[in-house]
N, CA, C and O of each residue as an XYZ file, in Angstrom:
828
protein
N     108.116     18.777     33.655
C     108.032     17.847     32.510
C     106.835     18.338     31.610
O     107.003     18.701     30.445
N     105.658     18.321     32.223
C     104.315     18.626     31.530
C     104.271     19.944     31.008
O     103.827     20.187     29.885
N     104.768     20.905     31.875
C     104.502     22.402     31.430
C     105.486     22.585     30.207
O     104.979     23.066     29.193
N     106.842     22.259     30.172
C     107.588     22.476     28.993
C     107.092     21.728     27.754
O     107.222     22.265     26.654
N     106.521     20.498     27.871
C     105.845     19.818     26.820
C     104.679     20.586     26.268
O     104.541     20.664     25.047
N     103.811     21.170     27.109
C     102.794     21.934     26.651
C     103.184     23.231     25.948
O     102.594     23.653     24.954
N     104.215     23.829     26.533
C     104.748     25.002     25.914
C     105.172     24.720     24.481
O     104.865     25.448     23.537
N     105.951     23.532     24.380
C     106.356     23.170     23.092
C     105.204     22.915     22.012
O     105.263     23.335     20.856
N     104.218     22.218     22.513
C     103.051     21.985     21.727
C     102.423     23.373     21.200
O     102.161     23.591     20.017
N     102.237     24.207     22.181
C     101.504     25.433     21.903
C     102.348     26.335     21.020
O     101.791     26.925     20.094
N     103.737     26.497     21.250
C     104.666     27.198     20.348
C     104.617     26.695     18.933
O     104.518     27.451     17.967
N     104.695     25.315     18.849
C     104.939     24.707     17.631
C     103.625     24.937     16.681
O     103.686     25.185     15.477
N     102.404     24.804     17.466
C     101.177     25.061     16.569
C     101.102     26.440     16.227
O     100.700     26.709     15.095
N     101.436     27.425     17.051
C     101.413     28.786     16.657
C     102.237     29.124     15.489
O     101.911     30.130     14.859
N     103.210     28.474     15.119
C     104.111     28.740     14.054
C     103.559     28.025     12.699
O     103.581     28.603     11.612
N     103.097     26.797     12.871
C     102.826     26.072     11.681
C     101.321     26.176     11.230
O     100.998     25.759     10.118
N     100.432     26.710     12.057
C      99.020     26.704     11.782
C      98.650     27.854     10.666
O      97.642     27.779      9.963
N      99.556     28.875     10.603
C      99.321     29.937      9.651
C      99.362     29.571      8.328
O     100.241     28.763      8.025
N      98.485     30.043      7.302
C      98.533     29.585      5.965
C      99.864     29.864      5.346
O     100.335     31.000      5.364
N     100.430     28.929      4.842
C     101.839     29.103      4.053
C     102.013     28.160      3.014
O     101.064     27.429      2.732
N     103.115     28.063      2.382
C     103.323     27.147      1.272
C     103.226     25.742      1.604
O     102.593     24.977      0.877
N     103.860     25.322      2.742
C     103.665     23.931      3.209
C     102.316     23.576      3.344
O     101.876     22.616      2.712
N     101.500     24.342      4.210
C     100.024     23.960      4.510
C      99.206     23.933      3.200
O      98.336     23.079      3.030
N      99.475     24.826      2.322
C      98.573     24.961      1.138
C      99.027     23.723      0.287
O      98.153     23.145     -0.358
N     100.215     23.305      0.236
C     100.596     22.197     -0.587
C      99.987     20.782      0.100
O      99.522     19.875     -0.591
N     100.055     20.745      1.366
C      99.555     19.568      1.995
C      98.032     19.546      1.837
O      97.500     18.486      1.505
N      97.357     20.546      2.032
C      95.998     20.689      1.919
C      95.473     20.185      0.451
O      94.469     19.478      0.364
N      96.175     20.572     -0.623
C      95.741     20.295     -1.880
C      96.071     18.776     -2.147
O      95.257     18.156     -2.831
N      97.246     18.081     -1.648
C      97.458     16.850     -1.789
C      96.530     16.021     -1.063
O      96.276     14.897     -1.497
N      95.969     16.469      0.046
C      95.024     15.722      0.935
C      93.683     15.664      0.191
O      92.992     14.647      0.127
N      93.372     16.862     -0.375
C      92.027     16.870     -1.122
C      92.091     15.909     -2.372
O      91.119     15.243     -2.729
N      93.174     15.894     -2.933
C      93.314     15.005     -4.099
C      93.640     13.538     -3.737
O      93.647     12.657     -4.598
N      93.905     13.308     -2.448
C      94.223     12.006     -1.966
C      95.606     11.387     -2.673
O      95.825     10.180     -2.775
N      96.314     12.228     -3.045
C      97.614     11.766     -3.787
C      98.801     11.764     -2.837
O      99.164     12.814     -2.306
N      99.405     10.622     -2.614
C     100.726     10.574     -1.878
C     100.560     11.289     -0.570
O     101.491     12.023     -0.240
N      99.571     11.199      0.192
C      99.475     11.950      1.367
C     100.415     11.564      2.454
O     100.925     12.433      3.161
N     100.675     10.257      2.624
C     101.454      9.759      3.626
C     102.925     10.328      3.536
O     103.418     10.947      4.479
N     103.551     10.108      2.446
C     104.968     10.715      2.282
C     104.973     12.154      2.449
O     105.933     12.644      3.044
N     103.984     12.962      1.986
C     103.982     14.410      2.013
C     103.845     14.809      3.577
O     104.603     15.662      4.039
N     102.950     14.234      4.313
C     102.758     14.670      5.785
C     104.092     14.166      6.610
O     104.544     14.859      7.521
N     104.645     13.006      6.258
C     105.767     12.519      6.871
C     106.983     13.530      6.568
O     107.695     13.874      7.511
N     107.181     13.910      5.545
C     108.263     14.964      5.069
C     108.076     16.250      5.883
O     109.012     16.739      6.515
N     106.861     16.782      5.856
C     106.682     17.964      6.539
C     106.673     17.942      7.974
O     107.202     18.834      8.636
N     106.033     16.860      8.522
C     106.132     16.812     10.100
C     107.436     16.375     10.560
O     107.903     16.916     11.563
N     108.128     15.406      9.918
C     109.412     14.910     10.560
C     110.497     16.025     10.327
O     111.373     16.237     11.166
N     110.400     16.721      9.163
C     111.424     17.788      8.990
C     111.169     18.899      9.991
O     112.158     19.405     10.521
N     110.025     19.315     10.296
C     109.866     20.333     11.359
C     110.315     19.696     12.694
O     110.994     20.392     13.449
N     110.032     18.578     13.008
C     110.516     17.988     14.352
C     111.981     17.898     14.370
O     112.580     18.152     15.415
N     112.636     17.546     13.263
C     114.041     17.399     13.261
C     114.716     18.831     13.402
O     115.667     18.986     14.168
N     114.218     19.831     12.674
C     114.798     21.186     12.802
C     114.533     21.773     14.155
O     115.383     22.498     14.671
N     113.444     21.511     14.738
C     113.237     22.011     16.089
C     114.137     21.357     17.000
O     114.731     22.038     17.837
N     114.316     20.037     16.928
C     115.237     19.349     17.834
C     116.807     19.871     17.682
O     117.558     20.009     18.648
N     117.163     20.129     16.342
C     118.390     20.709     16.108
C     118.527     22.245     16.716
O     119.572     22.717     17.164
N     117.473     22.806     16.651
C     117.520     24.262     17.151
C     117.705     24.270     18.630
O     118.445     25.078     19.192
N     116.952     23.269     19.304
C     117.056     23.201     20.709
C     118.607     22.779     21.062
O     119.190     23.202     22.060
N     119.137     21.968     20.188
C     120.519     21.277     20.395
C     121.514     22.474     20.272
O     122.642     22.344     20.748
N     121.153     23.620     19.662
C     122.083     24.688     19.554
C     122.444     25.000     18.078
O     123.160     25.969     17.825
N     121.928     24.137     17.027
C     122.267     24.533     15.679
C     121.719     25.806     15.177
O     122.313     26.397     14.275
N     120.669     26.259     15.671
C     120.017     27.479     15.472
C     120.932     28.679     15.546
O     120.853     29.614     14.750
N     121.846     28.610     16.587
C     122.867     29.619     16.808
C     123.733     29.798     15.444
O     123.958     30.897     14.937
N     124.139     28.679     14.976
C     125.111     28.726     13.762
C     124.178     29.247     12.555
O     124.612     30.079     11.758
N     123.012     28.774     12.468
C     122.293     29.137     11.223
C     121.913     30.676     11.238
O     121.862     31.329     10.195
N     121.661     31.193     12.439
C     121.393     32.634     12.684
C     122.561     33.490     12.127
O     122.383     34.612     11.653
N     123.770     32.881     12.217
C     125.057     33.589     11.951
C     125.573     33.054     10.584
O     126.777     33.127     10.338
N     124.738     32.540      9.722
C     125.239     32.091      8.438
C     124.390     32.788      7.164
O     123.780     32.070      6.371
N     124.405     34.193      7.048
C     123.553     34.915      6.215
C     123.707     34.460      4.807
O     122.727     34.415      4.063
N     124.981     34.096      4.384
C     125.108     33.621      2.943
C     124.362     32.397      2.538
O     123.921     32.299      1.393
N     124.199     31.444      3.441
C     123.500     30.203      3.305
C     121.994     30.630      3.100
O     121.342     30.266      2.121
N     121.496     31.435      4.110
C     120.107     31.813      4.093
C     119.788     32.589      2.822
O     118.688     32.467      2.283
N     120.680     33.338      2.368
C     120.546     34.223      1.061
C     120.376     33.167     -0.120
O     119.402     33.259     -0.866
N     121.307     32.185     -0.283
C     121.037     31.148     -1.237
C     119.809     30.473     -1.189
O     119.120     30.412     -2.208
N     119.468     29.988     -0.200
C     118.172     29.341      0.071
C     116.883     30.308     -0.174
O     115.821     29.892     -0.638
N     117.095     31.482      0.153
C     116.113     32.539     -0.106
C     115.740     32.698     -1.567
O     114.571     32.626     -1.944
N     116.843     32.934     -2.442
C     116.570     33.180     -3.811
C     116.141     31.839     -4.518
O     115.353     31.902     -5.461
N     116.611     30.690     -4.111
C     116.197     29.499     -4.510
C     114.640     29.232     -4.368
O     113.900     28.784     -5.244
N     114.292     29.614     -3.037
C     112.837     29.586     -2.670
C     112.026     30.586     -3.599
O     110.938     30.238     -4.058
N     112.516     31.708     -3.842
C     111.667     32.774     -4.531
C     111.476     32.061     -5.990
O     110.343     31.935     -6.454
N     112.466     31.667     -6.593
C     112.231     31.013     -8.000
C     111.342     29.811     -8.050
O     110.549     29.648     -8.977
N     111.476     28.937     -7.023
C     110.550     27.762     -6.925
C     109.086     28.194     -6.786
O     108.170     27.824     -7.521
N     108.983     29.096     -5.656
C     107.599     29.586     -5.379
C     106.875     30.202     -6.567
O     105.674     30.021     -6.764
N     107.690     30.967     -7.381
C     107.116     31.655     -8.500
C     106.689     30.596     -9.560
O     105.631     30.750    -10.169
N     107.512     29.501     -9.795
C     107.262     28.518    -10.641
C     105.930     27.800    -10.254
O     105.044     27.537    -11.067
N     105.890     27.519     -8.953
C     104.817     26.625     -8.504
C     103.387     27.435     -8.540
O     102.310     26.852     -8.660
N     103.518     28.785     -8.427
C     102.444     29.756     -8.398
C     101.949     29.757     -9.845
O     100.744     29.739    -10.095
N     102.821     29.777    -10.726
C     102.542     29.674    -12.284
C     101.807     28.361    -12.667
O     100.903     28.376    -13.502
N     102.200     27.249    -12.057
C     101.592     25.889    -12.369
C     100.178     25.941    -11.762
O      99.256     25.380    -12.355
N      99.986     26.546    -10.685
C      98.571     26.624    -10.104
C      97.827     27.495    -10.852
O      96.619     27.262    -10.893
N      98.305     28.577    -11.541
C      97.419     29.447    -12.306
C      97.072     28.710    -13.678
O      95.999     28.914    -14.247
N      97.985     27.894    -14.146
C      97.678     27.048    -15.385
C      96.660     25.914    -15.055
O      95.873     25.503    -15.908
N      96.707     25.412    -13.750
C      95.722     24.379    -13.492
C      94.300     24.994    -13.344
O      93.277     24.365    -13.613
N      94.326     26.322    -12.877
C      93.014     27.022    -12.658
C      92.387     27.267    -13.963
O      91.166     27.271    -14.117
N      93.280     27.482    -14.948
C      92.701     27.719    -16.322
C      92.060     26.597    -16.986
O      91.222     26.745    -17.875
N      92.528     25.287    -16.476
C      91.880     24.028    -16.966
C      91.572     23.148    -15.880
O      92.218     22.123    -15.664
N      90.424     23.594    -15.068
C      90.121     22.938    -13.873
C      89.382     21.679    -14.055
O      89.257     20.916    -13.097
N      88.869     21.394    -15.237
C      88.166     20.149    -15.489
C      88.802     18.879    -15.273
O      88.210     17.872    -14.887
N      90.201     18.970    -15.573
C      90.962     17.755    -15.272
C      91.374     17.473    -13.796
O      92.067     16.498    -13.503
N      90.934     18.338    -12.914
C      91.331     18.175    -11.570
C      90.227     17.743    -10.529
O      90.427     17.792     -9.316
N      89.057     17.321    -11.094
C      87.966     16.776    -10.295
C      88.517     15.581     -9.563
O      89.162     14.768    -10.225
N      88.333     15.376     -8.249
C      88.663     14.304     -7.590
C      88.066     12.983     -8.011
O      86.847     12.807     -7.991
N      88.900     12.079     -8.381
C      88.412     10.645     -8.778
C      88.610      9.784     -7.593
O      89.725      9.330     -7.336
N      87.488      9.520     -6.801
C      87.639      8.835     -5.610
C      87.952      7.416     -5.943
O      88.339      6.739     -4.990
N      87.859      6.803     -7.157
C      88.139      5.570     -7.531
C      89.731      5.202     -7.495
O      90.216      4.097     -7.250
N      90.422      6.432     -7.807
C      91.922      6.355     -7.904
C      92.396      6.286     -6.578
O      93.514      5.779     -6.475
N      91.863      6.649     -5.553
C      92.368      6.442     -4.148
C      93.839      6.936     -4.043
O      94.645      6.261     -3.403
N      94.196      8.037     -4.622
C      95.520      8.472     -4.368
C      96.636      7.985     -5.205
O      97.786      8.277     -4.879
N      96.392      7.240     -6.300
C      97.389      6.529     -7.061
C      97.692      7.473     -8.267
O      98.669      7.174     -8.953
N      97.030      8.480     -8.573
C      97.337      9.310     -9.745
C      98.498     10.141     -9.406
O      98.867     10.271     -8.239
N      99.147     10.770    -10.511
C     100.284     11.426    -10.392
C     101.554     10.824    -10.038
O     101.558      9.690     -9.559
N     102.676     11.488    -10.231
C     104.005     10.888     -9.915
C     104.492     11.167     -8.478
O     104.612     12.318     -8.058
N     104.780     10.026     -7.708
C     105.269      9.944     -6.457
C     106.551     10.895     -6.415
O     106.642     11.816     -5.603
N     107.423     10.628     -7.255
C     108.679     11.355     -7.302
C     108.562     12.802     -7.461
O     109.214     13.570     -6.754
N     107.753     13.201     -8.367
C     107.464     14.614     -8.613
C     106.843     15.273     -7.262
O     107.258     16.350     -6.835
N     105.852     14.559     -6.653
C     105.286     15.148     -5.438
C     106.280     15.198     -4.325
O     106.265     16.108     -3.497
N     107.117     14.249     -4.307
C     108.120     14.209     -3.126
C     109.043     15.465     -3.466
O     109.304     16.360     -2.662
N     109.454     15.399     -4.660
C     110.589     16.553     -5.024
C     109.921     17.917     -4.570
O     110.514     18.675     -3.803
N     108.655     18.199     -5.078
C     107.918     19.357     -4.795
C     107.874     19.684     -3.324
O     108.170     20.792     -2.876
N     107.501     18.695     -2.629
C     107.362     18.894     -1.045
C     108.608     19.188     -0.502
O     108.714     20.070      0.349
N     109.667     18.478     -0.942
C     111.033     18.844     -0.408
C     111.489     20.148     -0.636
O     112.089     20.777      0.236
N     111.215     20.655     -1.889
C     111.536     22.234     -2.290
C     110.757     23.085     -1.470
O     111.336     23.989     -0.870
N     109.398     22.923     -1.337
C     108.653     23.854     -0.454
C     109.115     23.785      0.893
O     109.146     24.818      1.562
N     109.486     22.669      1.383
C     110.009     22.580      2.702
C     111.371     23.078      3.017
O     111.500     23.633      4.109
N     112.319     22.984      2.314
C     113.673     23.342      2.408
C     114.175     24.534      1.755
O     115.259     25.024      2.069
N     113.315     25.087      0.726
C     113.748     26.271      0.082
C     113.221     27.601      0.684
O     113.407     28.684      0.128
N     112.563     27.457      1.836
C     111.951     28.584      2.480
C     112.875     28.950      3.757
O     112.835     28.214      4.743
N     113.604     29.951      3.735
C     114.583     30.155      4.900
C     113.630     30.416      6.176
O     114.106     30.197      7.290
N     112.417     30.836      6.067
C     111.601     31.124      7.258
C     111.510     29.788      7.984
O     111.395     29.752      9.209
N     111.558     28.794      7.304
C     111.315     27.368      7.918
C     112.516     27.246      9.066
O     112.278     26.888     10.219
N     113.791     27.582      8.597
C     114.822     27.495      9.406
C     114.841     28.510     10.588
O     115.309     28.236     11.694
N     114.312     29.656     10.264
C     114.398     30.841     11.253
C     113.231     30.474     12.282
O     113.399     30.750     13.470
N     112.131     29.898     11.882
C     111.113     29.633     12.765
C     111.323     28.395     13.578
O     110.960     28.396     14.755
N     111.884     27.334     13.044
C     111.963     26.188     13.733
C     113.307     25.927     14.491
O     113.348     25.338     15.572
N     114.449     26.436     13.807
C     115.796     26.120     14.212
C     116.081     27.452     15.294
O     116.528     27.238     16.421
N     115.820     28.602     14.890
C     116.217     29.754     15.597
C     115.204     30.118     16.676
O     115.532     30.188     17.861
N     114.037     30.335     16.265
C     112.854     30.868     17.209
C     112.651     29.756     18.215
O     112.857     29.985     19.407
N     112.202     28.391     17.738
C     112.001     27.460     18.713
C     113.150     27.084     19.376
O     113.050     26.813     20.573
N     114.374     27.004     18.753
C     115.542     26.766     19.533
C     115.771     27.756     20.620
O     116.291     27.355     21.661
N     115.429     29.039     20.487
C     115.647     30.093     21.483
C     114.794     29.845     22.555
O     115.261     29.903     23.692
N     113.409     29.530     22.348
C     112.469     29.328     23.270
C     112.772     28.126     24.149
O     112.619     28.073     25.370
N     113.212     27.192     23.365
C     113.450     25.829     24.117
C     114.646     25.979     25.010
O     114.578     25.538     26.158
N     115.722     26.561     24.582
C     116.901     26.842     25.293
C     116.636     27.682     26.642
O     117.295     27.481     27.662
N     115.718     28.539     26.561
C     115.177     29.380     27.719
C     114.527     28.491     28.707
O     114.344     28.932     29.842
N     114.165     27.312     28.410
C     113.527     26.470     29.448
C     114.532     25.760     30.290
O     114.136     25.156     31.287
N     115.794     25.778     29.978
C     116.754     25.123     30.849
C     116.900     23.553     30.502
O     116.189     22.946     29.702
N     117.872     23.062     31.197
C     118.063     21.415     31.044
C     117.652     20.757     32.137
O     118.041     21.134     33.243
N     116.791     19.661     32.000
C     116.427     18.954     30.874
C     115.098     19.397     30.345
O     114.562     18.736     29.456
N     114.583     20.370     30.785
C     113.057     20.884     30.359
C     113.139     21.132     28.820
O     112.205     20.732     28.126
N     114.126     21.722     28.286
C     114.417     22.057     26.914
C     113.981     20.866     25.914
O     113.355     21.051     24.870
N     114.404     19.638     26.393
C     114.045     18.480     25.501
C     112.636     18.075     25.681
O     112.122     17.490     24.727
N     111.900     18.288     26.768
C     110.597     18.161     26.703
C     109.859     19.228     25.832
O     108.885     18.940     25.136
N     110.376     20.440     25.917
C     109.756     21.382     24.907
C     110.006     20.917     23.536
O     109.068     20.908     22.739
N     111.176     20.530     23.183
C     111.359     19.905     21.789
C     110.523     18.830     21.432
O     110.102     18.703     20.283
N     110.219     17.945     22.465
C     109.360     16.854     22.080
C     107.863     17.367     21.843
O     107.099     16.845     21.032
N     107.539     18.486     22.677
C     106.210     19.095     22.407
C     106.155     19.732     21.025
O     105.121     19.576     20.375
N     107.106     20.395     20.539
C     107.167     20.861     19.272
C     107.137     19.863     18.130
O     106.490     20.077     17.104
N     107.817     18.827     18.323
C     107.762     17.646     17.446
C     106.356     17.098     17.296
O     105.859     16.832     16.202
N     105.759     16.947     18.441
C     104.431     16.205     18.516
C     103.519     17.300     17.727
O     102.771     16.866     16.852
N     103.541     18.534     17.963
C     102.744     19.465     17.308
C     102.841     19.500     15.817
O     101.861     19.655     15.088
N     104.069     19.348     15.401
C     104.324     19.370     13.957
C     103.694     18.158     13.249
O     102.939     18.287     12.285
N     104.074     16.881     13.822
C     103.612     15.772     13.238
C     101.939     15.631     13.232
O     101.269     15.233     12.279
N     101.477     16.026     14.438
C      99.941     15.811     14.518
C      99.364     16.874     13.559
O      98.431     16.526     12.836
N      99.771     17.970     13.496
C      99.221     19.045     12.726
C      99.161     18.604     11.077
O      98.148     18.749     10.392
N     100.295     18.104     10.637
C     100.310     17.856      9.286
C      99.619     16.552      8.836
O      99.213     16.442      7.679
N      99.477     15.529      9.776
C      98.682     14.495      9.626
C      97.231     14.857      9.692
O      96.463     14.313      8.899
N      96.803     15.688     10.525
C      95.431     16.075     10.605
C      95.115     16.883      9.336
O      94.048     16.718      8.746
N      96.043     17.755      8.919
C      95.670     18.547      7.720
C      95.571     17.692      6.473
O      94.603     17.816      5.723
N      96.554     16.820      6.230
C      96.589     15.935      5.123
C      95.426     14.976      5.063
O      94.756     14.864      4.036
N      95.183     14.287      6.152
C      94.070     13.375      5.999
C      92.742     13.953      6.385
O      91.709     13.358      6.076
N      92.718     15.068      7.038
C      91.350     15.698      7.314
C      90.894     16.439      6.005
O      89.697     16.581      5.759
N      91.761     16.850      5.275
C      91.355     17.466      3.905
C      90.335     16.718      3.042
O      89.573     17.302      2.272
N      90.366     15.374      3.217
C      89.431     14.573      2.444
C      87.966     14.805      2.884
O      87.036     14.372      2.203
N      87.783     15.448      3.953
C      86.380     15.790      4.255
C      85.863     16.836      3.484
O      84.668     17.111      3.599
N      86.722     17.588      2.560
C      86.316     18.553      1.746
C      86.173     17.999      0.253
O      85.974     18.735     -0.713
N      86.279     16.833      0.195
C      86.170     16.278     -1.195
C      84.820     16.525     -1.892
O      84.823     16.851     -3.079
N      83.664     16.386     -1.214
C      82.379     16.617     -1.724
C      82.449     18.157     -2.358
O      82.030     18.411     -3.487
N      83.012     19.102     -1.510
C      83.071     20.414     -2.120
C      83.770     20.656     -3.443
O      83.413     21.461     -4.303
N      84.916     19.767     -3.488
C      85.713     19.938     -4.643
C      85.340     18.923     -5.693
O      86.217     18.385     -6.368
N      84.126     18.663     -5.840
C      83.613     17.702     -6.926
C      83.304     18.491     -8.188
O      82.878     17.899     -9.180
N      83.521     19.915     -8.188
C      83.216     20.681     -9.385
C      84.330     21.470     -9.776
O      85.019     21.961     -8.882
N      84.656     21.700    -11.127
C      85.731     22.346    -11.588
C      85.936     23.744    -10.940
O      87.070     24.187    -10.761
N      84.902     24.375    -10.618
C      84.833     25.748    -10.081
C      85.500     25.784     -8.760
O      86.249     26.724     -8.491
N      85.290     24.861     -7.947
C      85.987     24.749     -6.739
C      87.458     24.544     -6.763
O      88.212     25.013     -5.910
N      87.832     23.830     -7.769
C      89.291     23.652     -8.009
C      89.888     24.938     -8.583
O      91.073     25.202     -8.385
N      89.103     25.729     -9.280
C      89.726     27.007     -9.673
C      89.941     27.937     -8.625
O      90.909     28.697     -8.656
N      89.008     27.938     -7.580
C      89.130     28.645     -6.323
C      90.360     28.249     -5.525
O      91.146     29.107     -5.123
N      90.538     26.874     -5.279
C      91.579     26.478     -4.672
C      92.942     26.783     -5.228
O      93.871     27.227     -4.553
N      92.991     26.498     -6.567
C      94.338     26.843     -7.100
C      94.635     28.192     -7.203
O      95.794     28.605     -7.247
N      93.488     29.024     -7.253
C      93.866     30.618     -7.194
C      94.225     30.888     -5.873
O      95.086     31.763     -5.776
N      93.807     30.380     -4.770
C      94.323     30.537     -3.405
C      95.796     30.178     -3.216
O      96.646     30.883     -2.672
N      95.963     28.925     -3.771
C      97.383     28.433     -3.757
C      98.309     29.373     -4.453
O      99.322     29.782     -3.885
N      97.967     29.753     -5.758
C      98.854     30.713     -6.439
C      99.129     31.972     -5.759
O     100.224     32.534     -5.803
N      98.018     32.440     -5.073
C      98.258     33.780     -4.278
C      99.062     33.468     -3.118
O     100.042     34.185     -2.914
N      98.831     32.594     -2.389
C      99.662     32.134     -1.122
C     101.243     32.037     -1.677
O     102.118     32.646     -1.061
N     101.533     31.338     -2.727
C     102.865     31.263     -3.176
C     103.450     32.489     -3.562
O     104.595     32.760     -3.200
N     102.750     33.294     -4.292
C     103.167     34.623     -4.747
C     103.540     35.602     -3.509
O     104.558     36.291     -3.451
N     102.712     35.542     -2.716
C     102.838     36.485     -1.320
C     104.065     36.011     -0.656
O     104.860     36.881     -0.300
N     104.340     34.821     -0.440
C     105.410     34.280      0.260
C     106.758     34.571     -0.605
O     107.812     34.983     -0.120
N     106.539     34.297     -1.898
C     107.718     34.786     -2.818
C     108.113     36.172     -2.620
O     109.281     36.500     -2.414
N     107.071     37.040     -2.687
C     107.299     38.508     -2.467
C     108.044     38.924     -1.034
O     108.937     39.766     -0.935
N     107.511     38.193     -0.020
C     107.967     38.443      1.158
C     109.438     37.940      1.257
O     110.217     38.629      1.916
N     109.855     36.890      0.707
C     111.188     36.486      0.532
C     112.076     37.373     -0.239
O     113.223     37.626      0.129
N     111.579     37.809     -1.234
C     112.366     38.706     -2.076
C     112.647     40.121     -1.585
O     113.698     40.740     -1.752
N     111.502     40.560     -0.925
C     111.608     42.019     -0.609
C     111.522     42.229      0.819
O     111.833     43.321      1.295
N     111.089     41.181      1.608
C     110.986     41.409      3.089
C     112.288     41.189      3.833
O     113.289     40.722      3.291
N     112.218     41.557      5.119
C     113.345     41.358      5.928
C     113.482     39.894      6.330
O     112.457     39.227      6.475
N     114.686     39.353      6.518
C     115.049     38.051      6.899
C     115.173     37.930      8.468
O     115.323     36.838      9.016
N     115.103     39.089      9.132
C     115.282     38.909     10.373
C     114.017     38.291     11.251
O     112.851     38.353     10.863
N     114.398     37.746     12.375
C     113.322     37.049     13.278
C     112.589     38.148     13.965
O     111.675     37.886     14.747
């Protein structure tokens, strides 16, 4: 029971801790203190759901549905390019992005933030390959019922990571009190989005 759970936690963290579109988005929302709870819930619970579906065997179907992944792939490329461009535009006018601690996360549109988070989460085919296919394969190798403890470990890792990233980001608020700091962050966000878009467009989709 404990060993599969720990393997699930370790495997989940190893997949989600790398810098990616989701992490960059959550980090930025955390620093801005804007709609952090819905963002971390969407990211954490989506990963947990997809990992559980993968262990249940849905990853086998996803792996054999290349047309679906292709549609998601190019939709993801378009969205990531658009988001990179918005980050570049923000970097060109950083004075409007200084954290206003009195706002306490009320600025900005909740609907727009949620839609952007959903797009970043679901328009990246690597999300399905990592969570449903890869985690599903590792989980099913554990046998039954150990695979469900593995799935629980992966779910715990996802939820804990995104909550820690989203709410821990506010520790960087002091650093992001200047326009120059926001220029750097948005430049990094734009670069991350462009790299991931390029990998989706030109890279291999195999696991």
